[in-house]
N, C-alpha and C positions, 0 to 999 in steps of 0.2 A: 418417554413417548414420539412421536416419527410423524417426523415434518418430510413433503414433498416439495420434491423444487419443483419450478416453470423455466422453460427458455428466456429469457423476455428480452434476447438479440438473438438466433442463429448468426455464428458468424464461424471465420475460420484463423482468423489470429494464431502465428507463430508464435507469441510472446503475450497472451492476452494480460493484464496488473496491473493493478494500481483502483481500482475500482471506492470511488469518493462524491460523499451525497455535496450536493450543491445547493442549499437550500436556498439562495435566494432565487433561484432557476428552476426549482423544479424540477432539474436535471440530476442525470451517473453518469459519472465525468469518466473514462476510463481510457486504453491506451495498448499499446503490439506497439512492443516494447522494439523488434526486432525491423516490424515494415515499416518503423517513426511516424504516429501516427494517433493522433488525440478525437474518440469516441465520445460522440454522446448522445446519450436516450433520456428520452421526456415517459414515460411513464404511464402518464396521464391519456397524451395522445397516439404515444408507439412515435413520435417523431425524432430520426437520428440524424448526427450530423458529423462524418470523416472529415476532418484533418490533417494531412502531411507535415512535417517537419524537419526543417532540414538537416537533421540528425537522428540517432539514433537517442529513448525518449525512456527516461525511466519510470518519474511520477509527475501530474497534474494536479496541482491548488486551485481552486479557489483567490481571491484577493480579494481583502473589501472592498476596495472600490472598486471594483469593477476587475475583468480577465481576468488571466492563469497567469502560475506559476508555473516552467514546469524547468526539474533537473533530466539537464540534458547529457545528453555526452563530453565536451565540455566544461563542461559550469552550469551555472547558475543564470535560464532565460524569466524575460518578463512579453507577455503579449498583450498589450494593448485592450482597451472593448473596445476601438477600432480596427484590432487585427494587426495589429504594429506587434515590431518584432524588435526588443534592445535588450542587450545583455544586461544583467544582476552581478552573476560574479564568475569573472571567465576564464579557469584555473585550467588548461586545457595536455595531461597527460600519456604521453604513449600508451599503447593499448588499457586503458582507462573509461569506463563510463561512469554517469548514474545510472542509480539502482533507485531502491525506493526514496522514498519522502515523506514528513508527514509535519504537519505546521503546531509546534508547539502551543496550551495553554494563555503564550505573551505573546503571543504570532510569527513569532520565527518560525521560520526553516529549519527542521531538523533532514538534512540530504543526504545520500548514503553515497558509498562507491560501491566498485566491485570491476580487477579485471577481466580483462574477457578472456582468458585464462583460468578463470579464476587461480589464483598461485595463492597461497595461504599466506596473511598479512598486507596483501597487495591492497587491500579498500579502505575508505572511513568513513565516519561517520561525524557532520562537521555542523555548528550551524551558522547558521545565512538569514541576516536578522534586513530591516528596508533599504537602507541604506546600500548594502550590498557587501559590509562584515561578512569576516569569515571567521570563525572557530573551531579549529579541532576538536572536538569532544572524544572521539576516540581513530585510534591513529595503527591502530593494528588489529584489523574487519579484512575477513574474505568475502565473506558477500553478504553484504548489508542491506537488510531487511524490514522485514514488519514494525511496525513503532507505534506505539500509543500508550495513551495518559489516560491514570486513573480516574473517575469522574470530581478527587477533590481538585487534581491536578499534580497533588503529591508526588505520583509516583510513577514513575514512566516502567514500557514493556520497550522488548526491545532484543533481534532477532538477529544472529549474524547465521546463517543457515546451515553452513557445514558443524557448527557445533554441536546439533539437533537441541536444541535448549531456547528456553524460552529463560529469559533474564530481567531481572528491576531491580530499576534503580533508589531513588531520594530523585525528589526535582526537583532545583530549585529556584527560587522569581525570580534570577536573575539570568534566569535560563545554562545554568551548571546542574550535573548529574555529579553525585556519588554513590556509596556502599551498593558494590554490586555486588547482584547474587540470585543464584537461583531459582524461578520459580517452578521450571517443569522441565522436563527432560525426554524428551521423543522415544523412544522404545527402537531396537534395532525393528528392518521392516514394518514399518509404519510410513515410512517416507517424513522429508525432511520439513519439518518447515518452513514458510514463507510471510509474509502479508500476517498480519493483524487486526484485531478491532477491537474495543471496548465497550460493553453495556452499563449500560444502568445503572445494574448491581456491582460494577465493579468485575463484574465476569472480562473471561481476554480469550478470543475465540483464533485460531489460528488456523487458515487454511495450509495442508499438508500435498504440499511435491510428491510422486508419487507417490501419495496416500491412497489418493482421493476421496476428498472426504475435511472436511470441518468439523473441528475440535471448539468442545467452551471447555475453559478453565479457572475453578471458584479462584479467588484474592489468592486464597490458602495451596494454590499449584494443586486443587486436585479434578481431576478428567472426571466430572456431571452429565455432560452429552455429544456424540457424536452427531453428525449429516454426514451420512456416505453418499459419494456421488459416482455414477457409470465414468468421468472422468477423468485419466487417474490424475494428471498432472494442475490440480488445482492452488491457483498463486496468492488470492485475493480477496478480501471479506471483506463489504463496510454494511452498515443500512442506512434506509434511504427508504424513499416514500415520505409522506407527510404523515406522518407519527415515527419516524424512523422505526416501524416495526419489522419492513424486507429486508433480508439480509443481501442482500446483491455478492454475487459471484464470479469470475473473473480463472479462464480458463487457461492452457494452451498447448498445444500442438508439435513445437517442436522435437527434433529427436527422434520421436513415434513413427516406425516405421509402417506402424495401421490402425493410425488415431483412429479413437470413436467417432462415429460421425458427429456426436459436437464436442467435439478438440475444438478449441480457439471462440469457444462462445460467452457470452455471458448467459448467468443464473443466476433465480431468485429466490430463494424458498422465503416462500411471503407468510407474514405472520413467525417469526423465525425467537422473536423477544421484543428491545426498546433496549435502541441506540440513544447515546447521548450528541449532541448537537457538536459540533467542530468548528472550530476557528477559521477565520480566513487566511490568509498569508499577509500581514502588515505591513503590506509593502507595494 
C-alpha cells in the first residue's frame, strides 16, 4: 500500500511534537517544544492558533471539563477554558524538562521528563491525577517519549528513545504498570523511535527521529507498514479528523544544518488507517 502525505500546516517549528486530536473541538493540537508554543489546527476551516507558554512545553492534552493540561519544564499545569493558567503539580529540577505525555484509559496523565543534556537515567515517567498527586512509575529513563494503550486498555506501549526499542507493559486498572518486555527493536541506521499512537487494530505506529518515516508494528511486533517522508526528524503521529482516519505527523528542524523546506511542518497522511478515540485528562 502506497500512502501519500499532504502538508497540513507549513511551519518552521524547531521541535514540533505532540500531535493530539481533540474531538470536542475538532482540532489537532501540537507543540513546538523549544519555542514554547502550543498550536491548534482545524482541518475543516484551516484556522490555526498559536499560544506561547512561559517555559518549554513537552506535551498538551485536552481536559474532560474543557481547557488543556500541559507537561512543562517545571511540572504539569492546567489551562482553563478562560485561558487562566495554574500549576497542578510543580516539581522543578535543574537541567530537566517535561517531554512527551499521554492520557491513560483511567484519565490520568502519564508525563515523561528528560534532562536537557540527555544524561542516561536522568528522566522519569510519572502518573499525575486530577488532584495533583504524582506517582513515579519509572525512575531510570533517558528520553521519555511515546506512550499509548491497546484498544482494550490492558497493554501500555512505551518508548525510551535511546534504547531503540518499543516496550510493552501490562496496565492495571489502578494505573500501575508491570511485566515490561520488548515489542519491537529499531535496527541501527533506521533512526530512533520517538512518538507513537495505537490504531483500532491494536497496531503501534512509531515516528522515527532521523529515520524519515513512520512505521506500523502489529501487536506481535511484526513490521507491516512504512510511510516514508522527506523530513528526517519525524517526531510524533496521531490519528485525527472526523473519522479518525487521517494520520497527523509532527516534524522538527532543530540541529539540521540544511533543513528540508518542510522540516518543522505538520504533515498529514489521509486515509492511513483507523484510530481510537483518546480519553481526555480527568482534571
